[in-house]
N, C-alpha and C positions, 0 to 999 in steps of 0.2 A: 733651738740648739745653741749652746754657748760654745762658739767656735774656738775661743781661747783655751778651753779645757778639753777640746776634742783632739785625739791623737791621730793625725793624718797618716795615711798609708798603712794603718792597721785596722783590723776588724773589731776585736774586742777592746773595750775601753777600761776594763777592770779585771781583777782576778777573783772569781767566786771561790768560796771555801771548797777545799778538797774533801770529799765525803769520807776518805780513808784516814784523814788526819784529825787527831784530837785537839791539837793546838793550831791556832791561826795567827798569822802575822797581821797586825792591824795598826792603825795610827792613833796614838793617844793625844798627840799635840797636832793641831791643825797645820802648824808651820813645819812639821815633820822632823823636829830636832831629835826625836827619840829613835829615828830609823837609820840604819846603814844606808849610805848614799846609793848602794847598788839596788836598794829595794825599788826605787822609782825609775831605774834605767829601762829603756825599751830597745836597746841595741841587741841584736841577735847574739846568743851565746851558744857554743857548740859543745856537746858532751859526747865523747867517744866511748862506745861500748863494744864489747866482744861477746855477744850472746852465744848460746850453745846450739841454737838452730835458727834458720831463716825462713823456712817453709812451714806454713801452718795449715792444718786441715780446716776447711770452712764447713761447719755443721749446718748452716742455715739453708733451708729449702728455697729461700727467696733469691739465693745467688746461684748463677748457672755454672760457675767454675768450682772445682773441688778444692783447690789449694790457693793460697795467697802468700805473697812475700812482700815485705816492706823494709827497704834498706834504711829508711829514716822514720823516726817517730817525732811527732810534732810537725808543723808545716808553716813556713813563712808566708805562704799565700794569704793567710788570714781570712778565709772565707767564714763569715759570721755564722752560717748555718751548719757548719760541718759536724757530722755526727762523730767523727773521730776525736773530737776535742775531749770527750769523756774518757778515752783511753789514756790521756795524758796523766790522769790522776793515779793510774797504777804505778807510774814512775816517780810519784811523790811531788808532781807539779800541779798547777791549776789548769783547768780547761779554758781559761780566758787568755790573758796576755801571755802567760807562760807557754801556752800551746804554740803560739806563733813566734815566740822570741827565744825559746829554750829548746833547741833541736838536738835530738839524739842521733848520732851517726853510727851505724853498725859497720865498723870498719872491715870486719872479716866476712861480710855478706857473701862475696863470690866464692871464697873457700868453703863456706858452709853449703852453698848450693851445689858445688862440685861433689862434695861428699854425699849429699842427699841423692843426687842423680846416679851416683856410682854404686849405690846399694845393689847387691846381687838380685834381689827380688823386686827391684823398682818396676812398677807398672805406670807407664806414661799417661798422665792426665793433665790437661791444661792447667797452668798456673796463672793466677791473676797478679799483675805487677802494676800498681799497688792496689790492695783492697782497702786500705786504711788512709794513709797520707800519700800525697802526690810524689811519685818517684822521680819526677822532673822538676821539683821545686828548686829554688835558686842555688842551694848548696850543691846540687848535682853537677853544676858547671865546674866546681873545684874538685869534688871527690870522685866523680865518674863511676860511682857504684852501679847505677842503672845500666850504663854502657857495658860494664864488666859482666853483669848478670846476663845481659842479652847475648854477649859474645859466648858466654858459657853455654847457654841454651842453644845457641847456633851450633856450637861444637858437638853437642849431644843430640842435635836434631830434635829438640823437645818443644812442644807447643806452648805458647804464652799469649795471654791477653793483656792489653795495656789500657789504662784509663788515665788521662791527664788533661790539664788545662794550661799547659806551658808549651810554648813554641819550641823549647829546647829539644823536643823529640826529633826535630828535623836534623839535628847533629848526627843522629844515629841511622839515617836513611840507609847507609851502606849495609849495616848489619840487618836491619829490618827487611831489606830487599832479599838478602840471602835466606832469611826465614820464610819470607813470602813465596819463594819458589816452590816450596812444598806445603803451602797452606799451614804454616806453623805460627803465624802471628796475625792478630788483628788489633788495631789501635782504635780506641774510642776517645774522641775529643769531647769534653764536657762543655756544652754551649748553653749557658744559662739565660743570656740576654744578648740583644744586639744594640742595647743602649749603653753608650759610653758613660753616661752620667750615673746609671744604676750599677754598672760594672765597677766603677771606681770606688763606690761605697760598699757594695756587696762582697766583692772579691778583689780587695785593693792591690795585692801583689801578683796578680796573674796576667797572662797575656790578654791584650784587648780583644774584643769581638772580632775586629777586622783582621788582626793577626791569627786568630784561631781559624777563621775561614781560609786565610792564606795557607795555613799549615795543613788543613784538610785537603786543599787543592794540590799542594806539593807532594803529600804522601800518596794521594790517589794517582797523580801523574807518574809517580815512581813505581807504580804497580803494587803498592802496599794497601791492602784492604783497610778501610777506614770507616767508622760510623760515628754517630754522635750520641750523647746522652743529654737530653734536655732535662737537667736535674740541678737542684730540685725545682719543681713547679711550685711557685709561691702564690696561692690564690689572692687576688687583689693587688698583686705587684708585677708579676711577669707572665701570668697565664694567658693574657691577651696576645702575647708575642709568639705563641706556639706556631701559628701558620707561617709567619715570616721566618722564624728560626728554621723550620723544616724546609721551606723553599730555598733559603740561602744555603743550607747545608747540602741539599741535593744538587743545587746548581754548581757547587764547588767540588762535587765528586764523591760525597758520602754515599755509601751503599745501604745504610740502615740507620734506624733511629729508635731510641728508647726514652723512657722518662720515669721519674720517681716524684712522688709528692713530698712536700716539706713535712718533716716531723721533728719535734724539738724535745728530745729525750735528755734527762739529766740536767746538767748545768747549762746546756745549750738553750733551754727555755728561757732562763734569765738573761743570758747574754743577748739572744736575739730580740727579746722584748725590750731591753735597754737600747739596743741598736736601732730598732725601727722607730721607737718613740723619739729618738734623738735626730734621725735623718728623715723620717716621713711621719711626723706627728699627726697629720690629718688622715693618714691611712692606717695607723697603727691598730686601732680597734677593729677595723674591718678585716685586716689581714690576720690578726690573732683569732678573732672569732670564726673566720672562715677556715682557718687551719684546724681549729677545734671541731668544727662541724664536719670536717672530713675524716676525723679520727674518733668518732664516738663520743665527742664532747670534751676531749682532752687534746692538748697540743702535742702530747707525747704518744707514741704508739709502738709497741714491741710485738704485736701479734703477727705471727707467721701468716703470710697470704694477704694481710690487710695493711701492714705498715708501709709498704712501698707504693701502693696505689690508693689507699684510703677507701672510704665507703660513704654511702649516702648520695644525695641528689647532686651536690656540687662535685664530688669526686667522679660521679658518673658522667656529668657534663664535660669535665676535663678529659676523661678517658675517651668519650665519643669524639670530641674535637681533635684530640691527638691522632686517633686511629683514622678518622676520615681524611685528615690532612696528610697522614702518612701514605694512605692509599693513593692520594692525588700526586704526591711528589716522588714517591719511591716505587711506583708501579713498575714492574718488570725488573727490579733490582733484587738480587738475592744476597742475604747475609751469609758469609763464608762459615763453614764448619771447620774447626781446627783439627788437623791431622795428627793422629797418634801412631801411625803405622811405620814411621821411618826412624823412630828412636834407636839410637846406638850408643853404647859406651865407647869412647875413643880408645885407640890402642894405648897401652900403658906407657907412661913416661915417668920421669922422676917425680912429678907433682902428684899424679894419680896414685903412685905406689905408696904414698904416705898413708892412704886410707885403706889399704888392703888388710 
C-alpha cells in the first residue's frame, strides 16, 4: 500500500460513480489544474434538510422492527462495509468519500416524530433508531437530534430500539433509564472486532473495542437492556474472533447477541475490494472468495432470508460457531421484548396543538 496516497481516518479512498447520475466529475489533468479545489477536500461538510417525514416503514422480513428513523444521512464513522453507503446516491452524492464527509442533518426530526406519534389512529410499534446510518455519529454531539428523539419517545412512552457503535450513547443514560422502566428501549452495540489494528482500518471514526465494552457495561449497570451485534462477520478477517467477542460482551453485561454476514451490494463491492487490497493484500482474495461462497457465488446478496446469514458450507460453519458460543456465554440470559402497552399521547400544550 502506498501510504502517501492513503487517506488516514477515512474508510473509502475514492468516490465511485453515482448510478443515478449521467455525468461524472473526473480528473483530466494528473496535476488537477482543471478541478475546483473543493473537489479534493475531505473535511466534513454539513447539509441541513427539512424533510416531510422522519419515520419510515420497514418492508423487509429480515428486520425485526416495523419502523425506522434516521436523523442523519451519511455517516462520519467511515465503516468501509456499510450497506447504507448506497443510499447516499439518492441524495446526489457518491457512496464513497461523499458518504462519510457530506452529512445530511434532518433539523426538524423531533418535530416530525411528535407529529407522527400524535396521529389519532397511531398504533404503537417499536421504532428502530437508526436503521441506516448511526444516530450517535460525531455530529450528534453538536445537534443532539437523537437525544431529542429519545426525549419525545419517552414523553409518549413509545418503544424504541437503538443500534450504534459510538460511546456517545452514554450521554443519554438518563433518558434511556426512564424508557427502560417500562421496557421501552433496548440498545444494541455493534461489536465487529476486538483488535485495535483491524478496528482502526475497518471502522476508522468509531469508538474503540475497549470503549464499546465499557459502554456495554455502563448501560447494563444503569439498568438499560443492552445486546451486541457481531456485524458484519467477514470470513477470513474477523470470523475467528466470534468466541472472544461473545465472551467479552457477556462478561460486560450484554444480555443477547446477534450477527450478520458481510454482503457487498452496489458500490460497496468496489469500495471494499479496493480497501482490502490496500490494507490486507495477502488476505484479499481469500476474503472476497469466501464472501462470494457464502452468497451463492456473488459478493452481493439481496435475497430475503439469505442475505443476512448467507448459505453454503462456510455460512453454516459460522452459524454453528456463533450459536454454540452464544449458548455458552449467554445461557440463562433473556433478550427483552419491547413493551407497546403504555403508549399515551401527552396532554395538549402549545406545541402539540399545532398538529391538531
